[in-house]
N, C-alpha and C positions, 0 to 999 in steps of 0.2 A: 650835239644831236641827239636829243633824247627820243625815248620811242613813246608812241601815243599808248594810253590806256585806255581800251573800250570795254566798258562793262557789258557785257551779254557772254553768253556761251560757253565755250571751252577754250583750254589754253592753247593757242597756234605753235606754241616751242616747244610742245613735248616731243621727244626723240630727238631733237637737234644736237648735236654735240659740237664743240668748236674744235676746227682743225687746228690742233697745236703743233707746228713745226717746229722741232726740235733746234731752235735757233738759239740756245743758250751761250753761244759762241760768236754772235755776231753783232757789229757795229756797223751798219751798212749808212755812210755818211751822204752828205750833199753831192750833186752832181759836179759842182764847182772844183771837186778835187780834182787833182791836175794828174793824168798817168803817163806822161810823156815820160817815155823810157824805163817804165818800171818793169817790163818786162825783157830789158835788154841788161846784158850783165849780171843776173842775180843768179846765176849757177848753170850756164850752158841750156841745152836743150834747144837748139834754135829747129825751126821748121814748125813749132808748134802755134797756131794762132789762138788767142782769146775768144770764146765763143761768148754770142749774145744769148744773155738770160732775163728772164723778166725780175721786177723786185720780190715778186711771190715766191719764186723759185731759189732765190738767192741764200736765203736762211738755210737749206737743207744741202746745199754745196758748201758753204763755210762750216756748219757743224760737223760734216763729214771730214773736212780738211783739217779743222782744229783739233781732230780726236788722231788724225793719223800724224800730224806733223809733231805733237807732243811740244817739248820745251822749246822747239823752233817758232812754233806758231805766236804772232805777236799781233795778232787783230786783223780785222777785214772791213772793209767798206764797199758799197755798191756804188758805181759810177753810173747815175741814172741817164746822162748824156749820153755816154757810150753802149749802155746797158751792159757792162761788163763787171765783174766781181773783182775787188783787187785783195790781195791776200798779203799782210806784211810777214815777213820771215825775218826773224833776229837774227844779226851776222854775228855769230860767234867767233868767227876767224876760222871754223873748221871745216871738213868736207861735209857734214852733217847740213849745213845750210844750202850748199850746192844741191844736195839730194833733195831736200823739201822743197828747192825752187822749182826743182825738175818736175818733181809731183804736182805741185800748184800747176805748172803750166801742161802737164798732161791731162789735168782733169777740166781745162777751159779755162781756167781764170788766170790773172795776171798776177805773177809774183813780183814782190818789192822787199829789196834788201832794207832794214832798218836797225837803227842802234839799239834801242831799248826792247828788251824782250819783254812779253805780258806778265812774267813773274816780278820783274822790276818795276813795272807801272804799277801793278798791284800793291807790292811794298810799299809803293809812293802813297796810294790811296790809304792804306792802313796809318802810315805817319800822320797824313792830315787827319784821320778820324780822331787820332789819340792827342796830337797836338794843337789841332786848328778846329775843332768843332765850334764854331763861332755863329750866332744867329746871323742869318743874312748872307752865308756863304753855300758855295756849293762845288762839288767836282766829279770829273768823268774822265774816262781815258777816252783819247781822241784820236783814233786809228788814222786819220788823213795825216797828222802831225805827229804822231808816235810819241805824244806826250799826255799828261794829266792836264786839262784844262780846267783851272781854277776860276770861278767866278764870284766876285764880292759885291752886294747890291750898295746903295748908298749910305747905310746904315754903318757901314763897316769904317769906322775911321779912329784915329787916334792910337792907344795901345792896341786896340784889337786889330786894326791895320798893321800894325808893328809886327804882331805875333803871327800874321797870316803870311805875310812877306819873307819874315825869318825862318818860319817853316818850309816855304816853297823853296828858298835859297838852300836850306838844309838838304833837300833831296839830291842836288848836284846839277850842274849844267846839262840844260837840255831835257830834264825830266819833267818839267811842268812849267807851265807860264800862268800868269794870272791876269784876268780881263775884268774889268769894272762894267756894272750893269747900271743903266740910266735909271732904273726905278728901284722899288722895295720888294722884297720877296714877301709875299702875304697870301693867306687864303681869299680864294674867290668863292665864297657860298653862295651859289646861284647855278644855273645850267640851262640844259637844252629843252624839254617840257619843264615849265618850273613845278618845283614842288615846295611846300612850306611845311616849317616845323618847329615849334619852340622860339617864333619870332625870327628863324632863319629862313633864308630862300636858299635853295640849291636847284640843281638841272637833276631830271632823271636819266641815267645813262642808257643802259639795254635792257629790255625785258628778258627774263630767263625762266627756265622751269627747275625746280629744285629736283632734288634726288628722289624725293617722294611723290613728284608729278604737281608739285602746287606752284602756281603762276606767281611771279615775283620780278624783281629789278634790282638791277647794281648802279650804286651810287658812291660817291667819297665817303672815306671812312669818317671825316671830320665833320661831314653833314649828320652820318649815323651817330656819333658820340655827343651831338648838339641835341638830338631830341629822340624820342623814341617812336613817335608817330609821325607822319606825314601825310598832308594833304594835297590836292590838286589846285585848292584856292586858299588864299590868305584867310584865316579864322574859318576855313571850311572843315567839315567832315573827315576824319582822318580815313584816307583809304589803303595803307600800308604801314606795317608795323617792322622795326628794325629785330633782325635775327642775329646777324653777326657783324660787328664793325671794329676796324683796326685803324688806329690812327693816335700817337705817332708810332714809329717803329718799322716793322718789316712792311711796309706799304701803307696805302691810304683809300680804302674800300670798304665799303656796306653792302650787306645783303640785306633786302626788306622782302616780305611776302604781302600779297593783296589780302586785305581782310575780306575780301568777298572772293571763296575759291571757283567762282563760276566766271571771274574776272577773264575776259579775251583779253590777252597780252600779246599783241603781234609782233613779229621779230621783224622790226623795220625802226627807220629813224624818221622823224618827222622834219622834214626841209623848210618848214613854212610855205606861206602861198599854198595851202591844199595839197602838196607834193610829199612823197616819203619814197626812202629808199628801202628796199628789203634788205636785211642783213643775213645773210646765209650762213656765216660760220664765224669763228672768233680766230684770230690771225697774230703772228710775233711781228714786232716792230724791227725795222731794219734802218740803220742810217743811210740817208738818202731817200727812204720812203716817203712819197708824196701823201699826205695826209689832210682830212678834213676834220674838224672838229665843229659841234653844235652847240649851243648854250641859249639859254633863256634871256642873258640880258644883250648878248652883241650877234645871236644868231648865227650865221655860217660864217667859218673864217677857214683857211687852208695855209699849207705851209709844208715843212718838211720835217723829219725826224733826224735830230743832230748828236743825240748819244742815248746809251742805254744804261741800266743798272745806277742811274744816277742817285746821290744821295743829296737831299734837300735839307737845310738846317734852318728850319722854322723857329718863329721865337715859342712855340709851343712843343717843339722837341723835334728830333732828327728823324726825318722818313727815309728809307733807302727802298731800291728795285726800282726805280721810276724811269720814265722815259722822257727825254729833254727834247724840246722841239722850239722852233721859230714861229710857232703859231700863236696869235694874238689871244687873249682872254680877259676878262673883267670880272670884279666882284659879281656872284649870281650866276656864273657859268659852272661853278664847282660842281663835280659829279656828272657833267655833261659827255656825251659820246664822243670818241676818237675813231675814225673809221676811213676806209679807203674808198675812192669812188666805185669799184665794182662790189660794194656790200661786204666788205669783212671788216669785224670790231677790232680794233686794236686798243682802245686805252679808255680810260675815265679821267676828266678833268681834276687835277689836284689844286695846283695855284701856280704862282710866279711873279714875274715884277711886270712892270710897264702895264699899256693897254692897247686898245686896236686903234689909237690916234698915232702914239709914237712907237708901238712896237715892244718887243721884249721876248723873254725866255718865257716859256709855260711848259709846266711837267705835268705828267699823266700817268696815272696807276695801270701797268698792264692787264687787260681783260683776262688772259689766259691765268696769270697768278692767281686772280681774284677768284675765278671759278673752281681752279683747284682747291685754293683756302677756305671756300665754304662749303666744302664736301661734294663737289663734283656735279655743281649745277652746269645748266646747259643754254646755249645760245645759238640760234640760227637753227639751219637744218641740215647741218652738214655733218661735224663731228664734235667732239668734246673740248677743247682749248683748252686742255689741262696744264699746259704750261709747257716750257721749252728746254728746259734743264735747270742744273743749279745756276745761277746768276753770278756765282764767284768761280764757276769751272774753267776749263781750259777755253771753252767756246765764247767766254765774255769779253767781247772784243772792246767795249768801248766805251762802258758807263759807270765804271767803278767809280761812282762817287760824283753824282752832278748836285749843287745845291739848287733849290728854288724856291719860291714861294706857292702856298699852296691856295688853291681856289674853294672859298666858302661859297 
């Protein structure tokens, strides 16, 4: 879902900051995660019932609990079917876990005793990074299973598969598991409203206002490093110039400013068929959050967030800090917007495997992180979306390292 660019008057986005919910600590997974009995036997405290919360407010609750629970915190996710937050409490065998479970229940969330602590899971992703950074692989913490989910695409065979498998085994029983992807992780250079540069096609993500009031837009970093100037038509006159781009490394995002400072850059996503959706703010992803993607190749597609802080090992290099989803995408969708039905900007299409016929995994750059990294650009009409906290901090519940393919 990229934004329309209309060349006239003034920037509509000025003064808008993204609402950055401090959610560095949560992984809110899909609704099919079972909660049966998760609040029973987790440490006493009968008589307190889980409260219903929205997906948008869940990150705040999780961030607060992750800070309060300390080493007992072992991740969290959002059960969309029950509209409840489930918080994992590490079962260390002491009374501390019981007290933490009681604190979780007192907050209105569901307490769930688990075997692996967040520290153990993060240590596992560190080992994978050191010993198994293989193109075509990815990993992230899955709070629903309390394991590290390792994904390998179809190119991971022979010695590379043996290395990956032996590394996962070395982590110990029940710490990580491997799943195979039906496709190949690769960039999807194309997107929302199509933009063209250097022979490549990408998608415009979200219009923004830079710190000095200049109108601009965000797209994928691998698009930003492919060409310095971008146009709205193939072989057309440039309309935007890259000011900053990151890829590979700590993200996949780029900031471009419109060459005409009088460009009207509305804070909205073009949904096709003459329809647009106003974008009011930027927000954090959560596992289980329902999301929509727009791309210049495939148009609209929806799905849900399945992981956070994912690491993707592309052939071009590793990219960290991404959002993992089950939303489909194809080449040309890169840079396009990921958002919610209520108009919250969530991410920018990076890459993945599969297509919109067979499905697959797609990864996205968090918008809040990109906004903060480019100097505090603003999106929407709400607040600033400058980020949720340290992706590797206590609240980092579920994506410590997912691999994916990138959208070009």
